[in-house]
N, C-alpha and C positions, 0 to 999 in steps of 0.2 A: 909460869906454866910452860909446859912443853908443847910442841906442835901436836903431839898425840892427844893432848887435852883440848885442843881447839884453837890455840893462839899460835900464830906463826912466829918463828924466831925473828926478833927485831921489830915486831909490831908493838904499838903503844897500847897500854892498858887504859881503856876508857870506862867512864861510868855507863851504866845500862842505857840511859836516855841518849847520851852522846853516841854510843855505838849504834843504837837503832837509827839515829839520824844519818850517821855515816853509811850504814847499809842502805837506807832509803835513797840517799843521793847516788850511791853507786848503782843501785838497781834502776833508777831513772835513766842514768847514762847508758847502762847495758841494754835495757829494754827499748829505749829510744833508738839505739843503734841497730838492733836486729829484730825487734818485735818480740811478742810474748812467746810464740811457739818456738822460735829459733834460739831463745836465750835460756840457758840452764842456770840452776843455782850455783854451779861451779863458776860460771861466767860472772855472776854477781859477786860471789866471794872473792874471786881474783880481782875484780874491779875495786872492791872495798879493801883488799889487802888483808883479808881474814880467811879463816877456814870455813868450809861448808857447815861444820858443826856450830860455829858461831852464828851463822845465818839462821840455822834451825832453832837456836835458842831464842831468837826474836820473832820468827815467823814459822807457822806450821807447814806452809807449802808455798810453792811458787805463785799460785793464784792468790794466796793470802798476802804475799809480799807485793804483788802487782796492784791489788786492791788498796793496800796501804799507801803506795806511791800515788795512786789516783786520788785517794781521800786527802792526802796531804796537800795536793794542788787545789782540789775543790774547797778545802777549808780556807784557803787564802782568797777564794773567789766569792765568798758569801756576799750577796748584794744587800747592803744595809737598807733596811726599811722596804725591801721589795720594790725599789724604784730604780729607774735608770737615770743617772745624773752624770755630769762630767767626772765626778769622783769614781764612777764605775770604770771609766777608761783608765784612770790612774791606778785603780786596783788591778785591772788586767795587766797593765804594763809592769806594775810592781811584782806581781806573781810571776810573770814571764822573766823578768830580770833576775829575780831571786832563784828561780828554778827553771831555766830554759828547757832542760831535758824533760822534766816532769810536765811542763806546759805543753810541749810538743807531743809527748806521750799521750796526754789526756785528749788533745784536740786533733791529732793526726793519726794516732795508732789505735786508741781504745775503741773508737767507734767501729773499727774493722775487725775487732777481736770478738767472736761470738759470745764468749764468757763474760764480757764486760760491757756489752752494748747497753745493758739496762742502766748502769751507773751514768754513763755519758748521756744516754737518752733522757733520763730524768732532768739532768742539768739543762740540756738543750730545750726540753719542753717548758721548763720553768723560765728560761731566758726568753723564749718566744711569748709566753704568757705575759711576762712583765713588759716586753716591748709592745705587745698588742694593747695592753692597758694604757701605755704612754702615747701610742700613736692613734688610737681609735678616734680621739677628738680632732686630731690634726688631719686625718685622712677620712673624708666623709663616706667614700665608697667602701662597704665592708670587705669586698673581695680584695681591693687594693690595700686596705689596711692589714688584712691577713698576709698578703704578699710582703708588705713592708716589715711586718713583725717577724716574719721568717728570715728575711734578708738581713735585717739590722744586726742581730747577734753574730751571724756568719761573717759579715763584713768586718765587724769589730775584732773577732778572733783572728781572721786571716790578716787583718791589718797589723795586729800585734805580732803575729808570726813573721810577716814580712819585715817588720821593724827589727825583730831578732836576727833574721837572715841578713839584714843590711848592716849589722854590727852595732845595733842599739844607739843610733844617733840621738842627739839631744832629746831627752825624755819629755820635757815640757812642750817642745815643739811637736813631738810625735803625738802627744795627747791632743793638742790643738788641731793638728792636721787630721787625725782620725775623727774627731768631732765634726770637722767640716765635711768630711766624706759622709758621715752618718746623717748629717743635716740634709744632705741632698736626697736621701732616700724618701722621706715623707713628701718633700717637694715634688719629686718625680712621680710618686704615687698619687698625689693630689691632681697633677696635670693629666693623668692617664685617662680621664673621663672622655 
């Protein structure tokens, strides 16, 4: 194909699914770098090494592409059995390691983008609900239990982002240290009486 047909000279021809993944990864990098408003589809296409036409073959709009990036990260974060366990931290670390830009986009940028607050808001609300269910029996005061339930998911996410920023040191140790920090939250909430 020629560049007039959408493939840049020298680019590799990929199967549809592989091309879509390539575009999603490039979009995560581009959006994480500059945010939704400041990133155009030309920026994403350049990051992916394809033409804008190729991007449009896979995504109807910039908003559709952004949502697909968020959904890809969220799909990696599905909490098995709606419980918070040590495996939850492993899941967060795994998702962050696999797609650092997408993880940052979801948790640092999407909540500030008016068009996408709903997606991240649902995930955050569900995380708080799960944390509250887990903490309610450990923290007898209902107000402090709500406080701990709101704080725990935030601390877990920020701890994973800090781990990314530190260069992803030993993942097993990171999980253990994050769990130690999280264990301090219900202990502090219980003493707050």
